[in-house]
Every structure is written in structure tokens, then in C-alpha cells.
FILUMTOR-36678 format. One line per 10 residues: their letters; for each residue x negated, y, z negated of N, C-alpha, C, O. Coordinates in Angstrom, 1 decimal, padded with zeros to 4 digits. Layout:
REM residues N
a = X:Y:Z:X:Y:Z:X:Y:Z:X:Y:Z | ...
***
This chain:
REM residues 187
xxxxxxxxxx = -084.3:016.5:-016.5:-082.9:015.9:-017.7:-083.2:017.1:-018.8:-082.2:017.7:-019.2 | -084.4:017.4:-019.2:-084.5:019.0:-020.1:-083.9:020.6:-019.8:-083.6:021.4:-020.7 | -083.9:020.6:-018.6:-082.7:021.5:-018.1:-081.4:021.3:-018.2:-080.6:022.2:-018.2 | -081.1:020.2:-018.3:-079.7:019.5:-017.6:-078.8:020.4:-019.6:-077.8:021.0:-019.9 | -080.2:019.7:-020.5:-079.8:019.3:-021.7:-079.6:021.1:-022.0:-078.6:021.4:-022.5 | -080.5:022.0:-021.8:-080.7:023.2:-022.4:-079.4:023.9:-022.0:-078.6:024.5:-022.7 | -079.3:023.5:-020.4:-078.1:024.5:-019.9:-077.2:024.3:-021.1:-076.9:025.2:-021.8 | -076.8:023.2:-021.2:-075.2:022.7:-021.5:-075.6:023.1:-023.3:-074.7:023.9:-023.6 | -076.4:023.0:-024.3:-076.8:023.4:-025.2:-076.1:024.8:-024.8:-075.1:025.2:-025.2 | -076.7:025.3:-024.2:-076.4:027.1:-023.9:-075.6:027.6:-023.8:-075.4:028.5:-024.7
xxxxxxxxxx = -074.1:027.3:-022.3:-073.5:027.3:-021.6:-072.3:026.3:-021.7:-072.0:026.0:-020.6 | -071.8:025.8:-022.2:-071.3:024.3:-022.5:-070.3:025.0:-023.7:-071.0:026.0:-024.0 | -069.2:025.0:-024.5:-069.0:024.9:-025.5:-067.3:024.1:-025.4:-066.4:024.4:-026.2 | -067.2:023.3:-024.6:-065.9:022.0:-025.0:-065.1:022.1:-026.4:-065.2:021.4:-027.4 | -063.6:023.7:-026.0:-062.5:023.6:-026.5:-061.6:022.0:-026.3:-061.7:021.2:-025.4 | -060.8:021.7:-027.4:-059.8:020.4:-026.6:-058.3:021.2:-026.4:-057.9:022.2:-027.0 | -057.6:020.4:-025.4:-057.0:020.9:-024.5:-055.8:020.2:-025.6:-056.0:019.3:-026.4 | -054.3:021.2:-025.5:-053.5:020.4:-026.3:-053.2:019.1:-026.5:-052.9:018.6:-027.6 | -053.3:018.4:-025.2:-053.3:017.3:-025.3:-054.2:016.1:-026.4:-054.0:015.4:-027.4 | -055.1:016.5:-025.5:-056.3:015.5:-027.0:-056.4:015.9:-027.7:-057.6:016.2:-028.0
xxxxxxxxxx = -055.5:016.2:-028.5:-055.1:017.3:-029.8:-054.2:016.2:-030.5:-054.3:015.5:-031.5 | -053.4:016.4:-029.5:-052.2:015.6:-030.3:-052.8:014.5:-030.0:-053.1:014.0:-031.1 | -053.5:013.7:-028.8:-054.0:012.5:-029.1:-054.7:011.6:-030.7:-054.4:010.8:-031.5 | -056.2:012.5:-030.1:-056.3:012.3:-031.6:-056.1:012.7:-032.8:-056.7:012.1:-033.7 | -055.0:013.7:-033.0:-054.2:013.3:-034.3:-053.1:012.4:-034.6:-053.1:011.9:-035.7 | -052.4:012.1:-034.0:-051.7:011.1:-033.8:-052.6:009.2:-034.2:-052.3:008.4:-034.9 | -054.1:009.3:-033.2:-054.6:008.4:-034.0:-054.9:008.2:-035.6:-054.9:007.2:-036.3 | -055.4:010.0:-035.8:-055.5:009.6:-037.2:-054.4:009.6:-038.1:-054.3:008.9:-039.1 | -053.5:010.2:-037.7:-052.1:010.1:-039.0:-051.8:008.4:-038.5:-051.4:007.9:-039.6 | -051.7:007.6:-037.7:-051.4:006.6:-037.3:-052.4:005.6:-038.3:-051.9:004.8:-039.1
xxxxxxxxxx = -053.8:005.8:-037.9:-055.0:005.1:-039.0:-054.3:005.2:-041.0:-053.7:004.4:-041.8 | -054.9:006.8:-040.9:-054.0:007.0:-042.7:-053.1:006.7:-042.9:-052.8:006.8:-044.1 | -051.9:006.1:-041.9:-050.3:005.9:-042.9:-051.0:004.0:-042.8:-051.6:003.7:-043.8 | -051.0:003.6:-042.4:-051.0:002.3:-041.9:-052.4:001.4:-043.1:-052.6:000.2:-042.9 | -053.2:002.0:-044.2:-053.9:002.5:-044.6:-053.0:001.7:-045.9:-052.1:002.4:-046.3 | -053.0:001.0:-046.3:-052.3:-000.2:-047.6:-052.9:-000.7:-048.4:-052.5:-000.4:-049.5 | -054.0:-001.7:-048.1:-054.4:-002.6:-048.6:-055.4:-002.3:-049.5:-056.1:-001.3:-049.4 | -055.6:-003.1:-050.4:-057.0:-003.2:-051.9:-058.2:-003.1:-051.3:-059.1:-002.4:-051.7 | -058.3:-004.3:-049.9:-059.5:-004.6:-049.2:-060.1:-004.1:-048.2:-060.9:-004.6:-047.3 | -059.3:-002.5:-048.4:-059.8:-001.4:-046.8:-060.2:-000.2:-047.3:-059.7:000.4:-048.3
xxxxxxxxxx = -061.0:000.3:-046.7:-062.3:001.8:-046.5:-061.3:002.5:-046.2:-060.4:002.4:-045.4 | -061.5:003.8:-047.4:-060.4:005.1:-047.1:-060.3:005.7:-046.0:-061.5:006.2:-046.0 | -059.8:006.2:-045.0:-059.8:006.5:-043.7:-059.7:008.3:-044.4:-058.7:008.6:-045.1 | -060.6:009.1:-044.1:-060.8:010.2:-044.3:-060.7:011.6:-043.5:-060.2:011.8:-042.4 | -061.3:012.3:-044.1:-061.0:013.9:-042.5:-062.2:013.2:-042.0:-062.2:012.9:-040.8 | -063.1:013.0:-042.7:-064.7:012.5:-041.4:-064.4:012.0:-040.3:-064.9:012.5:-039.3 | -063.3:010.8:-040.2:-063.2:010.6:-039.0:-062.8:011.3:-038.1:-063.4:011.2:-037.0 | -061.9:012.0:-038.3:-061.0:013.1:-037.1:-062.0:013.9:-037.1:-062.5:013.7:-036.0 | -062.7:014.8:-037.7:-063.7:015.4:-037.9:-064.6:014.4:-036.9:-065.2:015.3:-036.3 | -065.1:012.8:-036.3:-065.9:012.6:-035.8:-065.9:012.5:-034.5:-066.8:012.5:-033.6
xxxxxxxxxx = -064.1:012.2:-034.4:-063.5:012.4:-033.4:-064.1:013.4:-032.1:-064.8:013.3:-031.1 | -063.2:014.7:-033.2:-063.4:015.6:-032.8:-064.6:015.7:-032.1:-064.5:016.1:-030.9 | -065.7:015.5:-032.5:-066.8:015.9:-032.2:-067.1:014.7:-030.9:-067.6:015.2:-029.9 | -066.9:013.6:-030.9:-067.0:012.6:-029.3:-066.5:013.0:-028.9:-066.6:012.8:-027.7 | -064.9:014.2:-029.3:-064.4:014.2:-027.9:-065.3:015.5:-027.0:-065.8:015.5:-025.8 | -065.3:016.3:-027.7:-066.4:017.6:-026.8:-067.5:017.0:-026.8:-068.2:017.8:-026.2 | -068.2:015.8:-027.2:-069.6:015.1:-026.5:-069.4:015.2:-025.0:-069.8:015.6:-023.9 | -068.4:014.7:-025.8:-067.6:013.5:-024.4:-067.5:014.8:-022.9:-067.5:014.7:-021.7 | -067.3:015.6:-023.7:-066.6:016.9:-022.3:-068.0:017.7:-022.0:-068.3:018.0:-020.9 | -068.8:018.0:-022.9:-070.1:018.5:-022.9:-071.0:017.6:-021.8:-071.4:018.2:-020.7
xxxxxxxxxx = -071.2:016.6:-022.0:-071.6:015.6:-021.2:-071.5:015.8:-019.9:-072.5:015.7:-019.2 | -070.1:016.0:-019.3:-069.7:016.0:-017.2:-070.0:018.0:-017.6:-069.4:018.7:-016.7 | -070.8:018.9:-018.8:-070.3:020.2:-018.2:-068.9:020.9:-017.7:-068.6:021.6:-016.8 | -068.0:020.1:-019.0:-066.9:021.4:-018.1:-066.3:021.9:-019.8:-066.6:021.3:-020.8 | -065.8:022.6:-019.9:-065.0:023.6:-020.6:-063.8:023.3:-021.2:-063.2:024.1:-021.9 | -063.2:021.9:-020.9:-062.2:021.6:-021.6:-062.8:019.9:-022.0:-063.6:019.1:-021.4 | -061.9:019.8:-023.2:-061.5:018.2:-024.1:-060.8:017.6:-023.6:-059.7:017.6:-024.2 | -060.8:016.8:-022.5:-059.4:016.1:-021.8:-058.7:014.7:-022.6:-059.4:013.8:-023.0 | -057.1:014.6:-022.7:-056.8:013.3:-023.3:-058.1:012.3:-022.7:-058.4:011.4:-023.5 | -058.6:012.3:-021.5:-059.5:011.2:-021.4:-060.2:011.2:-022.0:-060.6:010.1:-022.4
xxxxxxxxxx = -060.8:012.3:-022.5:-062.1:012.1:-023.3:-061.8:011.7:-024.9:-062.7:011.2:-025.7 | -060.1:012.2:-025.1:-060.1:011.7:-026.0:-059.6:010.3:-026.4:-059.4:010.0:-027.6 | -059.4:009.5:-025.2:-058.8:008.1:-025.4:-060.4:008.1:-025.1:-060.7:008.9:-025.9 | -061.3:007.9:-024.7:-062.8:007.6:-024.7:-062.8:007.0:-026.3:-062.7:005.9:-026.9 | -063.1:009.2:-026.9:-063.9:008.5:-027.7:-063.0:007.5:-029.1:-063.6:006.6:-029.7 | -061.3:007.9:-029.2:-061.2:006.7:-029.8:-061.5:004.9:-029.7:-061.2:003.9:-030.4 | -062.3:005.4:-028.4:-062.3:003.4:-028.0:-063.5:003.6:-029.0:-063.6:003.0:-030.1 | -064.5:004.4:-028.6:-065.7:004.6:-029.1:-065.6:004.1:-030.4:-066.2:003.1:-030.8 | -064.9:004.9:-031.3:-064.9:004.8:-033.1:-064.0:003.5:-033.2:-063.8:003.2:-034.3 | -063.3:002.7:-032.2:-062.5:002.1:-032.2:-063.6:000.8:-032.4:-063.2:-000.1:-033.2
xxxxxxxxxx = -065.0:000.6:-031.7:-065.2:-000.6:-031.0:-066.5:-000.4:-032.6:-066.8:-001.2:-033.5 | -067.3:001.3:-032.6:-068.0:001.2:-033.5:-067.7:000.7:-035.1:-068.5:000.1:-035.8 | -066.7:001.1:-035.3:-066.3:000.2:-036.3:-065.8:-001.7:-036.8:-065.8:-002.4:-037.8 | -065.4:-001.9:-035.3:-065.1:-003.9:-035.2:-066.7:-004.0:-035.2:-067.2:-005.0:-035.7 | -067.6:-003.0:-034.5:-069.0:-004.4:-034.5:-070.1:-003.8:-036.4:-071.3:-004.0:-036.3 | -069.6:-003.4:-037.5:-070.0:-003.2:-038.5:-070.0:-004.2:-038.9:-070.7:-004.2:-039.9 | -069.6:-005.3:-038.5:-069.2:-006.7:-038.9:-069.4:-006.9:-040.7:-070.2:-007.6:-041.3 | -068.6:-005.9:-041.2:-068.1:-005.6:-042.5:-066.8:-005.6:-042.1:-066.0:-006.2:-042.8 | -066.4:-004.8:-041.2:-065.1:-004.4:-041.2:-064.6:-004.8:-039.7:-065.3:-005.4:-038.9 | -062.9:-004.2:-039.3:-062.1:-004.2:-037.9:-061.2:-003.3:-038.3:-060.6:-003.0:-039.3
xxxxxxxxxx = -061.1:-003.0:-036.7:-059.6:-002.6:-036.8:-059.1:-002.5:-035.9:-059.8:-001.9:-035.1 | -057.9:-002.9:-035.5:-057.1:-003.4:-035.1:-056.8:-002.5:-034.0:-056.4:-001.4:-034.5 | -056.9:-002.5:-032.4:-056.7:-001.6:-031.7:-055.9:-001.4:-030.9:-056.1:-001.0:-029.7 | -054.2:-001.8:-031.5:-053.1:-001.1:-032.0:-052.6:000.0:-033.3:-052.5:-000.8:-034.2 | -052.3:001.2:-033.7:-052.2:001.6:-034.9:-050.8:001.2:-035.0:-050.5:001.8:-036.0 | -049.4:000.3:-034.3:-048.8:000.2:-034.7:-048.9:-001.4:-035.2:-047.9:-002.0:-035.7 | -049.7:-002.0:-035.1:-049.9:-003.3:-035.4:-050.9:-003.7:-036.6:-051.4:-004.8:-036.6 | -050.9:-003.2:-037.0:-051.7:-003.4:-038.0:-052.6:-001.9:-038.2:-052.4:-000.9:-039.0 | -053.3:-002.1:-037.4:-054.3:-000.3:-037.3:-055.2:-000.1:-039.0:-055.7:001.0:-038.9 | -055.5:-000.5:-040.3:-056.2:-000.7:-040.7:-057.4:-001.1:-040.7:-057.8:-001.7:-039.7
xxxxxxxxxx = -058.1:-000.7:-041.6:-060.0:-000.8:-041.7:-059.6:-002.0:-042.9:-059.1:-001.9:-044.0 | -060.0:-002.9:-042.2:-059.7:-004.1:-043.1:-061.4:-005.7:-043.4:-061.6:-006.6:-042.7 | -062.0:-005.1:-044.8:-062.8:-005.7:-044.5:-062.7:-007.1:-044.1:-063.7:-007.8:-043.8 | -061.4:-007.7:-044.2:-061.4:-009.6:-043.8:-061.8:-010.1:-042.6:-062.2:-011.2:-042.3 | -061.5:-009.0:-041.9:-061.2:-009.4:-040.4:-062.6:-009.0:-039.6:-063.3:-008.0:-039.7 | -062.8:-010.1:-038.7:-064.4:-010.3:-038.3:-064.1:-010.0:-036.6:-063.2:-010.7:-036.0 | -065.1:-009.0:-035.8:-064.3:-009.2:-034.2:-066.0:-009.5:-033.6:-067.1:-009.4:-034.2 | -065.6:-009.9:-032.7:-067.2:-009.8:-031.8:-067.0:-009.2:-030.6:-067.7:-009.6:-029.7 | -065.6:-007.7:-030.2:-066.4:-007.6:-029.3:-066.8:-006.3:-029.5:-066.9:-005.7:-030.6 | -067.0:-005.6:-028.0:-068.0:-004.4:-028.2:-067.9:-003.8:-027.5:-068.0:-004.3:-026.4
xxxxxxxxxx = -067.7:-002.4:-027.8:-068.3:-001.0:-027.1:-066.5:-000.4:-026.5:-065.5:-000.7:-027.1 | -066.6:000.3:-025.2:-065.0:001.2:-025.4:-064.4:000.1:-024.3:-063.2:-000.3:-024.5 | -065.1:-000.5:-023.0:-064.3:-001.4:-022.2:-064.0:-002.5:-022.8:-063.1:-003.2:-022.5 | -065.0:-003.0:-024.2:-063.6:-004.8:-024.3:-062.2:-003.6:-024.8:-061.1:-003.6:-024.3 | -062.5:-002.8:-025.8:-061.5:-001.8:-026.2:-060.4:-001.5:-025.5:-059.3:-002.0:-025.6 | -060.7:-000.2:-024.4:-060.1:-000.5:-023.6:-059.3:-002.2:-023.2:-058.3:-002.6:-023.8 | -060.2:-002.7:-022.2:-059.6:-004.4:-022.3:-058.6:-005.1:-023.1:-057.7:-005.9:-022.6 | -058.7:-004.9:-024.4:-057.7:-005.5:-024.9:-056.7:-004.6:-025.5:-055.6:-004.9:-026.0 | -057.1:-003.4:-025.3:-055.2:-002.4:-024.9:-054.6:-003.2:-024.1:-053.4:-003.6:-024.1 | -055.8:-003.3:-023.0:-054.7:-003.7:-021.7:-054.1:-005.2:-022.3:-053.0:-005.6:-022.7
xxxxxxxxxx = -055.1:-005.8:-022.3:-054.0:-007.2:-022.3:-052.9:-007.0:-023.2:-051.8:-007.0:-022.6 | -052.9:-006.9:-023.9:-051.4:-006.9:-025.5:-050.6:-006.3:-025.4:-049.6:-006.5:-026.1 | -050.9:-005.2:-024.0:-049.8:-004.5:-023.3:-049.3:-005.3:-022.2:-048.2:-005.1:-021.7 | -050.1:-006.2:-021.7:-049.4:-007.2:-020.6:-049.1:-008.2:-020.9:-048.6:-009.0:-020.1 | -049.3:-008.6:-022.6:-048.8:-009.7:-023.6:-047.1:-009.2:-023.8:-046.2:-009.9:-023.5 | -047.1:-008.0:-024.4:-045.3:-007.3:-024.4:-045.0:-007.4:-023.1:-043.8:-007.7:-022.9 | -045.6:-007.2:-022.0:-044.5:-007.4:-020.9:-044.6:-008.4:-020.4:-043.8:-008.6:-019.4 | -045.2:-009.2:-020.6:-044.6:-010.6:-020.2:-043.8:-011.2:-021.1:-042.9:-011.9:-020.8 | -044.0:-010.6:-022.7:-042.4:-011.3:-023.3:-041.1:-010.4:-022.8:-040.0:-011.0:-022.9 | -041.1:-008.7:-022.2:-040.2:-008.4:-022.3:-039.6:-008.9:-021.1:-038.4:-008.6:-021.1
xxxxxxxxxx = -040.1:-009.7:-019.6:-040.4:-010.3:-018.4:-039.4:-011.4:-018.1:-038.7:-011.7:-017.1 | -039.5:-011.9:-020.0:-039.6:-013.4:-019.8:-037.5:-012.9:-020.8:-036.4:-012.9:-020.3 | -037.7:-012.7:-021.3:-036.1:-012.0:-022.0:-035.4:-011.4:-020.6:-034.5:-012.1:-020.1 | -035.9:-010.2:-020.0:-035.2:-010.2:-018.6:-034.5:-011.0:-018.0:-033.3:-011.1:-017.9 | -035.8:-012.0:-017.4:-035.6:-013.0:-016.0:-036.1:-012.1:-015.1:-035.5:-011.8:-014.0 | -037.4:-011.5:-015.6:-037.4:-010.6:-014.4:-038.5:-009.8:-014.8:-038.5:-009.2:-015.9 | -040.0:-009.8:-013.8:-041.1:-009.1:-014.1:-041.1:-008.0:-013.4:-042.3:-007.7:-013.4 | -040.5:-007.1:-012.8:-040.5:-006.1:-011.8:-040.0:-005.1:-012.9:-038.9:-005.2:-013.5 | -040.8:-004.3:-012.8:-040.9:-002.3:-014.3:-040.3:-001.7:-013.6:-039.9:-002.2:-012.5 | -040.0:-000.3:-013.8:-040.1:000.8:-012.7:-040.9:001.8:-014.3:-040.7:001.6:-015.5
xxxxxxxxxx = -041.7:002.5:-013.6:-041.9:003.3:-014.5:-042.0:003.7:-016.0:-042.8:003.6:-016.9 | -040.8:004.0:-015.8:-040.1:004.9:-016.7:-040.1:003.3:-018.5:-040.4:003.3:-019.7 | -039.5:002.6:-017.5:-039.3:001.7:-018.2:-040.4:001.0:-019.2:-040.4:000.5:-020.3 | -041.6:001.5:-018.0:-043.1:000.6:-018.4:-043.0:001.9:-020.1:-043.1:001.9:-021.3 | -042.8:002.7:-019.2:-043.3:003.6:-020.6:-042.0:004.2:-022.1:-041.9:004.7:-023.2 | -041.2:003.8:-021.1:-040.5:003.3:-022.8:-041.1:001.9:-023.3:-041.9:002.2:-024.3 | -041.1:000.9:-023.1:-042.1:-000.2:-024.0:-043.1:000.6:-024.2:-042.6:001.0:-025.3 | -043.9:001.2:-024.2:-044.9:001.1:-024.7:-045.3:002.1:-026.0:-046.2:002.2:-026.8 | -043.8:003.1:-025.4:-043.0:004.5:-026.1:-042.8:003.0:-027.7:-043.4:002.9:-028.8 | -042.2:002.6:-027.5:-041.7:002.0:-028.6:-042.3:000.7:-028.9:-041.6:000.2:-029.8
xxxxxxxxxx = -043.1:000.0:-028.6:-044.2:-000.9:-028.9:-045.6:000.2:-029.9:-046.0:-000.3:-030.9 | -045.9:001.0:-029.8:-046.9:002.3:-030.4:-048.1:002.2:-029.1:-049.3:002.3:-029.4 | -047.8:001.9:-027.8:-049.0:002.5:-027.8:-049.1:003.5:-027.0:-050.2:003.7:-026.4 | -048.1:004.4:-026.7:-048.2:005.9:-026.1:-049.7:006.4:-026.8:-050.8:006.9:-026.5 | -049.1:006.1:-028.2:-050.8:007.5:-029.2:-051.9:007.0:-029.0:-052.8:007.6:-029.6 | -052.4:005.7:-027.9:-053.6:004.8:-027.7:-054.1:005.1:-026.4:-055.2:005.6:-026.2 | -053.3:004.6:-025.7:-053.2:005.2:-023.7:-053.6:006.7:-023.8:-054.7:007.0:-023.3 | -052.9:007.7:-024.4:-053.3:009.0:-023.9:-052.5:009.2:-022.5:-051.3:009.2:-022.7 | -052.8:009.3:-021.5:-051.9:009.9:-020.0:-051.3:008.6:-019.5:-051.9:008.0:-018.5 | -050.2:008.2:-020.1:-049.2:007.4:-019.6:-050.0:006.8:-018.1:-050.6:005.7:-018.1
xxxxxxxxxx = -049.7:007.7:-017.0:-049.4:007.3:-016.3:-051.4:006.6:-015.5:-051.5:005.8:-014.6 | -052.4:007.2:-016.0:-053.7:006.8:-015.4:-053.3:005.2:-016.4:-053.5:004.1:-016.0 | -052.9:005.4:-017.1:-053.4:003.5:-017.7:-052.4:002.5:-016.8:-052.9:001.4:-016.6 | -051.7:002.7:-016.4:-050.7:002.0:-015.8:-051.0:002.1:-014.5:-050.7:001.2:-013.7 | -051.8:003.6:-014.1:-052.5:003.0:-012.8:-053.9:002.1:-012.9:-054.3:001.5:-011.9 | -054.6:001.9:-013.8:-055.5:001.0:-014.0:-055.2:-000.4:-014.3:-055.9:-001.3:-013.9 | -053.8:-000.4:-015.3:-053.6:-002.2:-015.1:-053.2:-002.4:-013.3:-053.6:-003.5:-012.8 | -052.5:-001.4:-012.5:-052.7:-001.9:-011.1:-054.0:-001.7:-010.4:-054.2:-002.1:-009.2 | -054.9:-001.1:-011.1:-056.5:-001.3:-009.7:-056.7:-002.8:-010.6:-056.7:-003.8:-009.9 | -056.9:-003.0:-011.7:-057.2:-004.5:-012.5:-056.2:-005.8:-011.9:-056.7:-006.9:-012.0
xxxxxxxxxx = -055.3:-005.8:-011.4:-054.4:-006.3:-010.4:-053.5:-007.4:-011.2:-053.3:-008.6:-010.7 | -052.8:-006.8:-013.3:-052.3:-006.9:-013.9:-051.0:-006.5:-013.5:-050.3:-007.4:-013.5 | -050.4:-005.4:-013.0:-049.4:-004.6:-012.0:-049.8:-004.4:-010.9:-050.9:-004.0:-010.6 | -048.5:-004.7:-009.8:-048.8:-004.0:-008.1:-047.8:-003.4:-008.0:-046.8:-003.8:-008.6 | -047.8:-002.4:-007.5:-047.0:-001.7:-007.4:-046.0:-002.0:-005.9:-046.4:-002.2:-004.7 | -045.2:-002.0:-006.1:-043.7:-001.7:-004.8:-042.8:-001.3:-005.1:-042.0:-001.3:-006.0 | -043.2:-000.4:-003.8:-042.5:000.4:-004.0:-042.9:001.8:-005.1:-043.9:002.4:-005.4 | -041.1:001.6:-005.8:-041.1:002.7:-006.7:-041.2:002.3:-008.1:-041.1:003.1:-009.1 | -041.6:000.7:-008.2:-041.4:000.4:-008.8:-043.4:-001.4:-009.2:-044.4:-001.6:-008.5 | -043.1:-001.9:-010.2:-044.2:-001.9:-011.0:-044.1:-003.8:-010.4:-043.1:-004.0:-009.7
xxxxxxx = -044.9:-004.9:-010.8:-044.6:-006.2:-010.6:-045.6:-006.8:-011.1:-046.6:-006.9:-010.4 | -045.4:-007.3:-012.5:-046.1:-007.7:-013.4:-046.9:-009.4:-012.9:-046.4:-010.5:-013.2 | -048.5:-008.9:-012.1:-048.4:-010.1:-011.6:-048.7:-011.1:-012.9:-048.7:-012.2:-012.3 | -049.1:-011.4:-014.5:-049.1:-012.7:-014.5:-048.2:-013.5:-014.6:-048.3:-014.8:-014.8 | -046.3:-012.5:-014.3:-044.9:-013.8:-014.4:-044.7:-014.2:-013.9:-045.0:-013.8:-012.8 | -044.2:-015.2:-013.8:-044.3:-016.8:-012.9:-042.3:-016.5:-012.9:-041.6:-016.9:-013.9 | -041.7:-015.8:-011.7:-040.1:-015.9:-011.4:-039.8:-017.2:-011.2:-038.6:-017.5:-011.0
***
């Protein structure tokens, strides 16, 4: 373990990729813009700096020289989990749905997995509502991406294709050829 840490300190200095930079910046700007209430904690550049350090540390742990969007997504989830678990304030999982730090909000979730699960559950809820409107639970990838963009999910989930693959793996979406069927929608 000492050799691993020594090697990482000496030789591994990750740099953010353009995708990671844009994802972190979008999350930070959404968080700042949503800060409007009197009962909220100020969102400063310290949060952005923390996100950058977490993203680079995530890449460094895997001995990679580039910090990717997946590392940025994990850093965002860690920050959201840390804010939620502070017990004095919380943060909405999706910046477009409020996204401000609010003392009145309490959450009992924990960590990165809960945050990712919450984002997935919120997106599936939106898909269910859209399926009800359309009368069909079948979506193309382009329709899923457009819906995510419209509802503000694209800045949070990062690599959307990977997000859809995860929804497929856990069984929310079932891939059928070139389309996806929403498993929770009963047609």
C-alpha cells in the first residue's frame, strides 16, 4: 500500500478532460443560480474547488492521468451525499428541481449509491409520466436524451449513454433492438 501511495504521489497528476470540466462547471453554475432563499447556505468557489479536487483524486486512485466525466459524476454524487448527510441542510439531487442548499430540508439518504439511485428513480418517474401522456412506454435513445435535456438531467448524469446502460442493467429500461421499453409502465 505504501508503494502504491508513493507511486501515485510522485507520478500521477491527473488533469480534467473537457467533458469533466463542463460537467463540474454546469453543476456548480446550476447550484449557484438556484441559491435564492434566505434560509440557504452561500455557494462559493470553494465548492467548485472541492469538486475539482475530488474528481482528480478519483482518477488518481485508479492511477490515471486524465480525470473523466465518470470521475466528475462521482465527485458530484459525493458532494451531494455529504451535503445531505450534514443533518442541518440538504441538496436536491437535480439542480433543475430546486438544487439549492436549504436548512429546512432533511434527508436520510447516504452516499454515492443513494444519490445515483435517487437520480435514476427521478428520471424513471419522469419517463412514466411521459409514457402515460404518449400511451406508450417505448422510447428511442434520442427521445430519452431529449427528455433528459428538457428536464435538466443531462448536466447531472454526465455521459448519458452510460446512464441509460445503467438503467438497462438494473431493469428500469429494457433494450429491444433500437429502442428501450420502460419496465415500470404497464401498457
